[in-house]
N, C-alpha and C positions, 0 to 999 in steps of 0.2 A: 384460207383454203384447207379443206379437210378431206383426206383420202383414207378410206377404210380398207384394210388388208385382211382378208378372211381365208385362213388355211389351217388345217389341223396339223400340218407338219411345221414345227418350230424353225427348222433349218430354212425352209422356203420363206417363212415370214421374215427371218433375219436377212436373207439375201435381198428380197424385194424391198424391204424397208431401207437397207443400206444404199441400194441403187437410187431410190427416190430421194433420200436425204442428200446424197451427193449431187443430185441434179437440182437441188433447191427446193424440193417439196418437204418442208420441215414438219408440217402438221399431219403426220401419218399415225393411224391408230391400228395396231396389230390386234387381231381377234382370232381365237383358236377354233371357233365353231359357229354354226348358224345361230345357235342359242345365244351365244355372247353377242352376236350381231343384232339379234332382235332386242336384247336387253339394252344395248347401246342406243339403238334407234328409238326406243321408247322414252328416252329423255325428253321431258317437256321443253318446248322452246322458251319457256319462262325460266327454266333452270339456269343459274349462272354458269354452269359447266357445259351447257349445250353449245355445240358448234355445228352450224349447218353442214350437211354432207354434200360434197361436190362430186365424188366418184367412189364407186365400190369395186375393188378387185376381188373376185370371188372364185374360190376353188370349186370345181364341180364335184369331185369325189371326196365326200366327208361323211363320217359316221352320224347316225341319228337322222339328221336332216341334210340332204345333199344340196349342192349349190343351185340346181334347177328349181327345186321346191322352195328354197329360200327366196330366189328371185321372183317366183310366182307370187309368194305372199307379199313381198315388197311392192309389187305392182298393184296390189289391191288396196294399198294405203294412199290416200289422195295426196298427202304432202310429200310422199316418197317416190311416186310413180315416175317422176321425171328425172330422178337421180340416175345417171348412166351407170350401167353395170358391165364390166369387162370380165369375162370368164377366163380362168387360168386352169389349164387341164393338160394331162399327159395322154389323154385319150385321142385316138384318131378315128373314132367311129363317127362318120358323117351324120348318121341319124341322131345321135346324142347331141352333136354340135348344133344341128338344125333345131332340135327341140329347145336347146338352151337359148337360141336366138328368138324362137317363136314365143317363149314365155316373157320376153322383154329385154334380153341381153342386147347390148349395143355391138359388142365385138368379142373376140376371144384370142387368147395367146396360148401357144402350146409350150409345154416343158420339154427340154430344159429351156429356161428363159433366156432370150437374147436381149441384152440391155438396150441396144439401139431400137429394136422393134418395140419393146415395152414402152420406152419413153415416147416414141412416135405415136403409138396408139393412144397413150394417155393424153398427149397434146391434142390430138384430133377430138377425143371424147370431151375434154374440157372446153375446147373452142366451141363445139356444137352446143354444149350446155350453156355457156355464157351467152351465145347468140340467142338461144331459146329464152333464157332468163331475161335478156334485154327486150325481146319481143313481148314477153309476158308482162313486163313492167310497162311497156308502151301501151299495151292493150288495156291494162288496168287503169292507166292514166286516162286513156280515151273513154273508158266506161265511166270514170268519175266525172269527166268533163261533159259526157253525154247526159248523165243523170242531172247535172247542174243545168245544162241547157234545157232539158225536159221540164225541170221545175220552173225555169224562167218563162218558157213558152206557156205553160199551164197558168202561170200567174197573170198572163195577159188576157186570159179568157174571162168573159163576164159571167157572173152568177145569173140565175134566172131573174127576170123582172116581173113583179106582180104588183100592179097598181090598179086602182079602180077602173081606169079607162083603157088600160093596155096590159097585156101579158105577153111575155116572150120566154120560150123554153127551147132548149137545144139538146141534141145528142151529138157528141164529138168523139169519134172513134178512130184514132190514128192506126195505120197499118204497121207503123214503126214507132219507137219511142217518141220521135219527133214527127210532127205532121206538116203537110203542105197545105192543109185546109185550115182556115182561120175565120173567126167571126168576131164582130164587135158591135156594141150598141152604145149610144150616148144620149142622155137626156139633155136636149139643147135648152129647153125652157119648160114652162108648166104644161105645154100642150104639143111640143114638137120632139120627135124622137128620130135619131138617125140610126140606121141599121145597115151593116154590110156583111156579106158572106163572100169569101173569095177562095179560089183554089189555085195554088201555085203549080206550074207545070212540074210533073214528076213528084216524087216523095222521097223521104229520107233526109240525111243530114244537110246536104247543100241546099235543097229547095226549102227546108225548114229555116235555115239561116236567112235566106232571102225573104221568106215569109215573115220572120220576126222583124226584119228591117222595115218592110212595108207596114207591118202592124204598128210600129212606133211612129212612122211619119204620117200615117193616115189620121191618127188622133188629132194632130195639129191641123191637118188639112180640113178635117170635118169642123173643127172649132172655128177655123178662119173663114171657110166658104159656105158650109152647110149644104148649099144647093148641089144636086147630083152632077151637073155638067162640069163646073170648075173642079169639083173634088176628083172626078175620074180623070180629067185632063192633068191635074197636078200629080196624081199617082202615076200616070203614064210618064210624066217628065222624070220623076224619081226612078222609075224602072229603066228608062233609057240611059240614065247616068251609070247604070251597072253594065251597060253594053261594052263588050270588049271583042274586037274582031279576031283576036288571037285565041279566044275561048272556043272550044268545040261546041259547047252548049251555052246559049244565052237564055235567060229566064223570062217568062211572061206569066200572067195569071188571068183567069176569068173571074168575073165578079158580078154580083147584083148589089147595088147600093140604092137605098131608098130612104125617104124622109116622110114620116107619118105625122100629119097635123090633125090632132083630135078635135081641135076647135073648128077648123075649116072643113074637117072630114074629107081629107084628101091624102093620097099616097103619090108622091112624086118619085120616079125611079129611073135608073139607067141599068140596063142589062148589057154588060160588056163581055160578050162572047160566052156567057154562062148558060148552063141548062135552064130552061124557061122559068121554072117556078110557077106556082098557081095561086090565084086570088079568088076567093069566094065572097061576092059582094051582096050584103043584106040577105043572106040565106037564099038567094035566087040565082045569081049569075056567076058562072065559073069562067074566069079569064086566065090567059097565059101571059106571063111577063116576057114580052117579046124583046128581042135584042135591039139596042140603041147605039151600039158601037162595037168595034172589034175588041179582041182581048187586049188587056193593058200591058204595054211594054213590047208588043209585037211590031209596032211601027213607031217611028219618031214622032209623027204627027197623026192624030186620029180625029175623025169627026164623031161628035158625041151628041146624041139626041135624047131628050128627056120625054118621058110619058107621064100622064097624070090620070089617076083613077079617083072617082068620087064615090062616096057612100053616104047613106042616110042614117042608118042605125048601127051597123057593125060591119067589120071587114076581117077576113081571115087570110093569112098569107103563109104559104108553105114553100120554103126555100130548101134546096139540097144541092150537093155536089155530085159530080159524075160517078164517084165511087159508090154512091147509093144505087144509081141506075145499073151499074155493072156488077153489083154484089153477087158473088157465087156464080158468075157466068150466066145470070138470068137474062133472058131475052129483054132487050132494052124497051121494046114497046109494051111488053108484059109488065115490067116494073113501072113504067110511066102510067099505065092504066091503074095500077095499084095506088100510085101517088095521087092521081086525079080523083080516084074514089075517096081517098082520105081527105083531100082538100075540100071536096064537096059535102062533107059531113059537118054537122053543127058540133063544134067543140064546146062541151060544157066545162071541161077542165083540161088543162094542158099539163101533161106529166113527162113521160119519156117518149119522145117522138120515134126513136128507132124501133121500139117495141111494137109500134103500130104498123111497121112496114116489114120488119124481119124478125123471125123468132130468135130467142136468146142463143140457141146453139149455132146460129150463123153470124154472130157478131164478131167473133175472133177470127184471126188468120185470113183476113180479107186481103186481096192484092193491092188495094188502094185505100187511102183515107176515106172515111165516110163522115159527113156532117149534115144534119137536118135541123132547120130552124123553123119553129112554128110561132106565128105572131097573131094575136087577136086584139083588135081595138074596137071599142064599143062606146056608144053615147050613154052616159050615166046621168041620172037626175039627182 
């Protein structure tokens, strides 16, 4: 622990240092002016003589640079602005004392110094500093863990898929570092592809953790079942395992899961309470992916109904989460019209889906996660 004592009067320095050392504060550094204070504080943290400062006792009335100006300058240094400053003064001018507190001082003590009062105010200042340091350390730890969780979640996201008979592209924009929207696709065999887009209730840390849990189990479920009906039912079973009647919030998610068969030229899908999504069949017919079950995890048992779409030459699928529909407070029907228009256009190349719906300046600071998946399958010779 290091306490700096700054006073141009050597008698005051001697008295204060003696009081502190007798009270067990052994690491006290007496300084005769603000200039000496600045010189001391400029010691680099890599210097072997550097000791972190826990508290500064600062006289107000000093030549050249007074205590108020010294405190003002200290507050402008990032690594020093949280060091508590207690002013020591013989002044009784309330305006000056108010200014001293306004520039960043935590407290003040008037001269002549009362030993009991001095030690009590030091104990309060140090306790507040230690509490703030503890919270800062916890926040830094949380930021580190959050960054790691963000990296883990991003590693679960698939890269674009570009093969001769199918292309998949996605835009995934979390409103927070961690997202509640997730997508996944898996090549089952030479001609079958499973694709899922799901949106966990809420967003932020808790929904993202549940999201990553489901993202891990759905991979095995898709490999084991493939067919949309048993996959959705199994995901529902996993979600209900998380149910706790003591929790204020229990999670569920909406999803569209589909299997594209480029040999049979079919798309089998289940829409589990998700926004509809659109399908453009053979450049002629625009269809909506209607719901085939309730949201996943909402009920212990759910009825799941699969739908099948056939195509002859090519099929385009546009999937999206509700964050896209609600972007920037846009009227829902207006955004759906924009998405339907996009879905009914012939896609020569799939690049960045979000840019086709929202301008660049509207991508950030959205209230909800946004995800758009564009899929195009075609018959090739």
